C-alpha positions in Angstrom: -15.3 21.2 -1.4 -13.9 18.6 -3.7 -10.4 18.2 -4.5 -10.6 16.5 -7.8 -7.6 14.9 -7.5 -9.0 10.9 -7.4 -9.2 9.2 -10.8 -9.8 5.3 -10.1 -12.4 3.6 -11.3 -15.6 2.9 -9.5 -16.3 -0.6 -8.0 -12.8 -1.4 -7.1 -13.3 -2.1 -3.8 -10.4 -1.6 -1.3 -7.9 0.2 -3.2 -5.3 0.7 -0.7 -4.0 -0.4 2.8 -1.4 0.8 5.0 -0.4 -0.2 9.1 1.6 2.4 10.3 3.3 3.0 13.9 2.0 6.7 14.7 2.5 8.4 11.4 5.3 6.1 10.2 4.0 3.5 7.7 5.4 -0.2 8.2 4.0 -2.3 5.0 1.1 -1.7 3.1 -0.2 -2.7 -0.5 -2.0 -1.2 -3.5 -4.1 -3.1 -6.3 -3.6 0.3 -8.5 -0.7 2.5 -9.2 -0.8 5.7 -7.4 1.2 8.1 -5.2 -0.8 6.6 -1.9 2.1 7.3 0.6 2.0 11.0 0.1 -1.7 11.6 0.4 -2.2 8.9 3.2 0.8 10.5 5.1 -1.6 13.7 5.8 -4.7 11.2 6.7 -2.1 9.4 9.2 -1.5 13.0 10.7 -5.2 13.6 11.2 -5.7 10.3 12.7 -3.2 10.6 15.3 -4.8 14.1 16.5 -8.1 12.1 16.7 -9.7 10.7 19.9 -12.0 8.0 17.9 -10.2 4.8 17.5 -12.5 4.3 14.4 -13.7 6.3 11.6 -13.8 6.8 8.2 -12.5 10.1 6.6 -14.5 11.1 3.3 -12.3 12.5 0.5 -14.2 13.3 -2.9 -15.6 9.9 -3.8 -13.4 7.8 -1.7 -13.3 6.7 1.9 -10.5 6.2 4.5 -11.0 4.1 6.8 -9.1 3.6 9.7 -8.7 1.6 12.9 -6.4 2.5 16.0 -5.0 0.1 18.8 -1.8 0.9 20.5 -0.3 3.3 18.7 -0.4 1.4 15.3 -3.0 2.6 13.0 -4.7 0.4 10.3 -6.1 2.2 7.0 -7.6 1.1 4.1 -9.1 3.2 1.2 -12.3 2.2 -0.7 -14.7 4.0 -3.2 -17.5 5.5 -1.4 -19.8 2.8 -2.9 -18.1 0.3 -0.9 -19.8 -1.2 2.0 -18.1 0.3 5.3 -19.1 -3.2 7.0 -17.1 -4.7 4.9 -14.0 -2.3 5.0 -13.9 -2.4 9.0 -14.5 -6.3 9.1 -11.2 -5.7 6.9 -9.3 -3.9 9.2 -10.4 -5.7 12.4 -8.8 -9.1 11.3 -6.1 -7.4 9.7 -5.4 -5.7 13.3 -5.6 -9.0 14.9 -3.4 -10.6 12.6 -0.8 -7.9 12.4 -0.8 -7.8 16.2 -1.0 -11.1 16.9 2.2 -11.9 14.9 4.3 -8.6 15.3 3.5 -6.5 18.4 4.1 -7.5 22.1 3.5 -5.0 25.2 2.6 -2.4 22.7 6.0 -2.6 20.8 7.0 -4.5 17.5 8.6 -8.0 18.3 10.7 -8.0 15.7 13.9 -6.6 15.0 14.6 -3.7 12.8 17.0 -5.9 10.6 14.0 -8.3 9.7 11.1 -6.0 9.7 11.8 -5.7 5.4 11.7 -9.3 4.7 8.6 -9.9 7.3 6.7 -7.2 6.3 7.1 -8.0 2.4 5.8 -11.4 3.3 2.7 -9.9 5.1 2.0 -7.7 2.6 1.3 -10.8 0.4 -1.2 -11.8 2.8 -2.7 -8.3 3.1 -3.6 -8.3 -0.7 -5.3 -12.0 -0.3 -7.4 -10.3 2.2 -7.9 -7.4 0.4 -9.0 -9.1 -2.5 -11.4 -11.7 -0.2 -13.0 -8.4 0.9 -13.7 -6.9 -1.7 -15.2 -9.8 -3.7 -17.1 -11.5 -0.9 -20.6 -10.5 -0.4 -21.5 -8.7 3.0 -23.5 -11.6 4.3 -20.5 -14.2 4.4 -18.1 -11.5 5.8 -20.6 -10.8 8.9 -20.8 -14.5 9.5 -17.1 -15.1 9.2 -15.6 -11.8 10.6 -15.5 -10.0 13.7 -19.2 -7.8 14.2 -19.0 -4.2 13.7 -21.5 -1.7 15.1 -21.0 0.8 12.0 -23.4 2.9 14.4 -20.7 3.8 16.7 -18.2 4.5 13.4 -18.9 8.1 12.1 -17.8 9.4 8.6 -16.3 13.0 8.8 -15.1 15.3 5.6 -11.5 15.5 5.4 -9.8 18.4 3.4 -6.5 17.6 2.5 -3.9 20.6 2.5 -2.9 22.1 -0.9 -0.5 20.6 -2.3 1.9 20.4 -5.7 0.4 18.3 -8.7 3.1 15.7 -8.0 2.2 15.3 -4.2 -1.8 14.6 -5.1 -3.5 11.7 -5.3 -3.4 10.0 -8.6 -4.9 6.5 -9.0 -4.1 4.9 -12.5 -6.7 2.7 -14.1 -4.3 0.0 -14.5 -4.1 -2.7 -12.0 -0.4 -3.4 -10.3 1.1 -6.4 -12.1 1.6 -9.8 -10.7 -0.2 -8.4 -7.3 3.0 -6.5 -6.2 2.7 -3.1 -5.3 3.7 0.1 -7.0 3.3 2.9 -4.8 6.6 4.4 -4.7 8.7 5.7 -7.3 12.4 3.6 -7.3 14.6 6.4 -5.9 11.9 7.2 -3.1 11.5 3.7 -2.6 15.2 3.3 -1.9 14.8 6.5 0.4 12.0 4.8 2.3 13.9 1.6 2.7 17.5 3.5 4.0 15.1 5.2 6.4 13.4 2.2 7.7 9.9 3.8 6.8 7.9 1.4 4.9 8.2 -2.0 3.6 6.8 -2.1 -0.1 7.5 -4.3 -2.8 7.2 -2.8 -6.4 8.6 -5.4 -8.4 8.3 -9.4 -8.2 11.5 -11.5 -8.1 10.7 -12.8 -11.4 10.3 -9.2 -13.2 13.8 -8.4 -11.4 15.4 -11.4 -12.9 13.9 -10.6 -16.5 15.3 -6.8 -16.1 18.9 -8.1 -15.2 18.9 -10.7 -17.9 17.8 -7.7 -20.4 20.4 -5.8 -19.0 23.2 -7.8 -19.2 22.1 -9.1 -22.8 22.4 -5.7 -24.2 25.7 -5.5 -22.4 27.1 -8.3 -24.4 25.9 -7.2 -27.7 27.2 -3.9 -27.3 30.6 -5.4 -26.6 30.6 -7.8 -29.5 29.8 -4.6 -31.7 33.0 -3.0 -30.4 35.4 -6.1 -30.0 34.7 -8.2 -33.0 35.6 -5.2 -35.7 38.6 -4.5 -33.7 39.9 -8.1 -33.6 39.1 -8.1 -37.3 41.4 -5.3 -38.0 44.2 -6.6 -36.0 44.0 -10.0 -37.5 44.3 -8.4 -41.0 
């Protein structure tokens, strides 16, 4: 049964990727605006109850591919036209990169205080890999990447539980500007960072600086508008 909640255009390749420890997201990236986190939370909960360490979930016209190892889960979303072999090549490479850099004896090897900045940097690397695997031919991917036997990786239908409209996945057609991630509203993003749940970048540094300068300029204009007439009256 179709849930009718996916609205992204076709042929986008890998739309979203998240790395989680169990059901707790650590780092993520998206090429489209959307509330991926809320929907992926249900997918992560389904994954931890699975005995398979590699699987594709079919939801509407999209596939949620995942790979598990040592309690860490690597998930990416693609449309169902995208070659599954490329998705799993991407996930295998992502797993190798992440585990070699950040995992030691089945645990994260970086302190909590450094995770935000480290994972933000890693999300940029994820973005480059997402583009590469989305745009590169399957033949070249197969030559360069780890061998993947799709005969051992099944596709299973997954029905999401009923959710309110605000919690349903909405993938907007416009791409995320400056290759940055926008999957959480600002208030939700702050809440996630305080809880140490997920390291995600919503605005690039140049954009933050631009916004700050605009705010400062507006404040100056308001102050000048108020103060100059007052000073003029006093001089009179």
